[in-house]
Each structure stands twice: as structure tokens, then as C-alpha cells.
N, C-alpha and C positions, 0 to 999 in steps of 0.2 A: 579483460576477459568478458565476453558477452554472455548473457543469460541463455540457458537452453530452453527450447520449446517445451521440453518435457517438464521442466520446473514450472514454467508458466501454466501448463495444463494441470499440474498438481495443485497449484494455488487456486486456479479457477474452479477446480472441483471442490476444494476446501471452502470456497466462497459461494458454492452453488445454492445454498439456502437463501441467499440474498437476491432480490430482484434488481435488475438493471445494473449488473456489473459488466463493465467493458474495459477494453485495453487498447492501447495504441503502441505499435512498435516504434522505437526511436533509437537509432544508432546502436543496435544490438541489445537494447534493453526494452523494458515494457512499462509504460505509464498506466496505472490502474485508476479507473473512474468508478465511482459509486453514485448512481442517480445523477450523472452529469457533472459531478464535482471530482477533482483530482484528490484522491485519498493517499496516494503513495505510488510505489512502483516496485518492480523487480529489477535489481541491479546486481550483477555478478552472482546470480542464483541466491539472492537474499531478498526477503520481503521487508521493505522499509516503508514506514508510514510517516505522515506529517506529525510533528510533535505538538499536537493540540493539547490543551490543558487536560482534557479527559483521557487522552491516550497516555499521557505521562502518569496520571493517577492510576490507570489500569495496569500499567507496566512500570512500576517505580524503579525496578532494577535494570531496565532495558538500556543497552548501550546506544549512544548517539554515534552514528556513522555517516560518512560522506557517501552519497550514491555515486558520485564521480568528482574529479578534481574541479574545484571552483564552485561547487554547489553548496547549498545550505545543508547542515546536518539534519538527519532524519532518525527516527527511532527504529532500531532493529527488532523485528518481531521474531522471537525465538520459538514461541509455542504455535508453530504453523500446523501441527498435527491435530490441534483442538478446534474443530469446526465451530462449536458453540462459542468459544472465546472469540474467534475471528468475526463471527456474525455480530456478537455483542459489541466488540471493539468498533467495527465500522459503523454500526447503528448509533453508538454513543458519540462517535467523532463527527458524524454528518452535520449536525447543527452548527458546529464550530468551523467548518470548512468554508473558505470563501467561495462565492458564486463563480462559476466558470466565466471566463471572458469570451465574448463572441469573437470568432475569427472572421476576418474579411476574405 
């Protein structure tokens, strides 16, 4: 099942307090970038983020889920209605995210 454009727009609105949020559509899903680094994505209308140490601490009861078959597990963000939490989560995760790879 692909993610809906409406859910993407909802998540982007929830992240609107952050500067430099972008996304890229990929096979019916959306990869989310924060300041040029991949932070997670929207898969089957679920917001999943990379399981950085900080994200695990901030969401100790979060489920680990597969974005798609064959992928690494990611953390499911349940509290998508809380703009402040989402802002704090991405800000806290940012230093732990790997630098983006330059594409040729």
C-alpha cells in the first residue's frame, strides 16, 4: 500500500516549525530529509524514523517496524499530533544522522 499525499502533507505541516525539511517520492512512499540528512520516511501512512540512540531514548516504547520488505527496521512515531515533540525529536536526532552521500 502506498502512502497518501494527504498524510505526507499532514506530516509536513506538523514539521513546519523546522527549517529545511524536504522529501523525495520513491515507489509510492516518501523519504524525509532534515537539513540534507535522511531522518526517516513515510511508509504505508506511517511516520518511521531512523533508530538513533536519542530517538530510542525519546521513544522508549516505540515499536520497531519494517518500512518495506528487505529494509532495516525503523522506529514508529506514534505521537504525530504533537508538533513540539516532532520538532524536538528531529533536532535531537540530527547530530547522530550520517552525512548524506553525494549522488553522481
